C-alpha positions in Angstrom: -18.1 -10.3 -3.9 -14.2 -10.6 -4.6 -12.6 -7.1 -4.2 -9.7 -5.9 -6.5 -10.3 -8.8 -9.1 -11.1 -6.1 -11.8 -10.5 -2.4 -11.0 -13.7 -1.4 -12.7 -15.7 -3.4 -10.6 -14.1 -2.7 -7.2 -16.0 -0.8 -4.5 -13.8 2.2 -3.7 -14.0 4.6 -0.8 -12.8 8.4 -1.5 -9.9 8.0 1.0 -8.9 4.5 -0.5 -10.1 2.0 2.1 -12.2 -0.8 1.1 -14.3 -3.2 2.6 -11.8 -5.5 4.3 -13.4 -8.8 2.8 -11.3 -11.9 2.5 -9.6 -12.4 -1.0 -7.5 -15.3 -2.0 -6.2 -15.4 -5.6 -5.1 -18.8 -7.1 -2.0 -20.0 -7.1 -1.5 -19.9 -10.8 -2.4 -16.0 -10.7 0.1 -15.2 -7.9 2.7 -17.3 -9.7 2.5 -15.5 -13.0 2.5 -12.0 -11.2 5.3 -12.4 -8.9 8.0 -9.8 -9.3 11.4 -9.4 -8.1 12.9 -5.8 -7.9 16.6 -5.5 -8.4 16.9 -2.7 -5.8 18.1 -3.1 -2.2 15.5 -4.7 0.4 13.5 -1.8 1.7 10.3 -0.9 3.2 8.3 2.0 1.8 5.2 3.4 4.0 2.4 5.3 2.0 0.4 7.9 3.8 -2.7 9.2 2.0 -3.5 12.5 3.4 -6.6 14.9 3.1 -5.5 18.3 2.1 -8.6 19.9 3.3 -8.6 18.7 6.8 -5.0 17.8 7.3 -5.8 14.3 8.5 -4.4 11.0 7.4 -6.8 8.7 5.3 -5.0 5.5 4.6 -1.8 3.7 5.5 0.0 1.0 3.3 3.4 -0.7 3.2 5.3 -1.6 0.0 7.9 -4.6 0.8 10.9 -5.3 -1.3 12.0 -8.6 -0.2 12.6 -11.8 -2.1 9.6 -10.6 -4.0 8.1 -7.2 -4.0 4.5 -6.9 -2.6 2.2 -4.2 -1.3 0.4 -4.7 1.9 -2.5 -2.6 1.5 -4.8 -3.2 4.5 -8.6 -2.7 3.7 -7.3 -0.9 0.7 -9.4 -0.3 -2.4 -6.7 -0.1 -5.3 -6.7 -3.2 -7.7 -6.5 -4.2 -11.3 -6.8 -7.7 -12.8 -3.1 -8.0 -13.4 -2.3 -7.6 -9.8 -3.7 -10.6 -7.7 -4.3 -10.4 -4.1 -4.5 -12.6 -1.1 -5.9 -10.9 2.1 -4.7 -7.3 1.6 -1.4 -8.5 0.0 -1.0 -7.4 -3.6 1.7 -9.2 -5.7 3.5 -8.2 -9.0 4.5 -4.9 -7.7 6.5 -3.8 -10.7 7.5 -0.3 -11.3 4.2 0.9 -13.3 2.0 -0.9 -10.7 3.8 1.2 -7.9 3.5 4.5 -9.7 -0.2 3.7 -10.4 -0.9 3.1 -6.8 0.6 6.4 -5.8 -1.3 8.3 -8.6 -4.5 6.5 -7.7 -4.6 8.0 -4.3 -3.0 11.5 -5.2 -5.6 14.0 -6.5 -6.9 17.4 -6.1 -8.1 16.8 -2.3 -5.5 14.1 -1.3 -1.8 13.9 -1.4 0.2 10.6 -1.0 3.5 10.7 1.2 6.1 8.1 0.2 8.8 7.3 2.9 11.3 4.8 1.8 13.9 3.1 4.1 16.5 0.3 3.1 16.8 -2.5 5.6 18.5 -5.8 6.1 17.3 -8.6 4.0 16.3 -10.6 7.0 14.0 -7.7 8.2 12.5 -7.3 4.6 11.7 -11.0 4.6 10.2 -10.8 8.2 8.0 -8.1 7.0 6.8 -10.3 4.2 6.0 -13.0 6.2 4.1 -10.8 8.8 2.0 -9.1 5.7 1.1 -12.5 4.5 -0.4 -13.4 7.6 -1.9 -10.2 8.9 -5.2 -9.8 6.5 -7.7 -9.6 5.9 -7.9 -6.5 7.9 -11.1 -4.5 8.7 -12.3 -1.2 7.7 -10.3 1.7 9.3 -7.7 -0.5 10.9 -5.3 -0.1 8.0 -2.9 2.0 10.2 -3.3 0.3 13.3 -2.3 -3.2 11.6 0.4 -1.5 9.6 2.2 0.1 12.6 1.7 -3.1 14.6 3.5 -5.1 11.8 6.6 -2.6 11.8 6.7 -2.5 15.6 7.7 -6.3 15.3 10.6 -5.6 13.1 14.1 -5.1 14.4 15.0 -1.3 14.2 11.7 -0.5 14.2 10.9 -0.4 18.0 10.3 3.0 18.0 7.3 2.7 16.1 4.2 3.1 18.3 1.1 1.0 17.5 -1.5 3.7 16.3 -4.9 4.4 14.8 -3.5 7.5 13.1 -1.9 7.7 10.0 -0.1 11.1 10.8 1.3 9.4 13.7 2.9 6.6 12.1 4.1 8.7 9.3 5.9 10.8 11.8 7.4 7.8 13.6 8.7 6.3 10.4 9.9 9.7 9.3 12.2 9.8 12.4 14.0 6.5 11.4 17.5 7.1 10.1 17.9 7.0 6.2 14.4 7.7 5.5 13.5 9.4 1.9 10.5 11.1 1.5 8.5 12.1 -1.7 5.1 13.6 -2.0 2.9 12.7 -4.8 0.6 15.8 -5.7 -1.7 15.6 -8.7 -4.4 18.3 -9.6 -6.7 15.9 -11.2 -10.5 15.7 -10.5 -11.7 13.7 -7.4 -13.8 11.6 -9.4 -13.2 8.1 -8.6 -14.4 7.0 -12.1 -11.4 9.2 -13.4 -8.9 7.6 -10.9 -10.0 4.0 -12.0 -9.5 4.7 -15.8 -6.1 6.4 -15.2 -4.8 3.3 -13.3 -6.3 1.1 -16.1 -4.5 3.1 -18.6 -1.1 2.9 -16.9 -1.5 -0.8 -16.4 -2.7 -1.6 -19.6 -0.7 0.6 -22.0 
């Protein structure tokens, strides 16, 4: 079964990790969805943290290069308007980015967003690495994301790690990082989360 083709049919894990299955959207769908953001080249690390245990639950990387995509390794977020190729989600326009943060933020989870501007060649290298990194197995999201970042110039201080909190701390130590926390007090129901994303993207 293909993940993330339609949100309501996607298998979801509470912490935001999916099955790690191979997915390859057709070229026509990707071409229709491609989105070029007019902001500066940047990398945005998302870390989903469990408020009860204090542990990190998921890592993902938004890449603003010649197009803006989300590398969501073994992630569960999805919608029919956002085609996927092996953990890379295309068409990450502002509403899709907002929906992603909101999807993971609920009564028991907070989503931490860390943004850093990078030279255009660095963003393009991150994009190329993301396109070749998946599909990623379950529970390997932070391991693969940290490994990708460690290959970029200026990110040599990123240690390859299994732990979202460790990656978040390493990323936060980079110069120029801007951090935002997304807190929502809605229910932990995944059905509610799916419906909320659909409302955001279909309104």
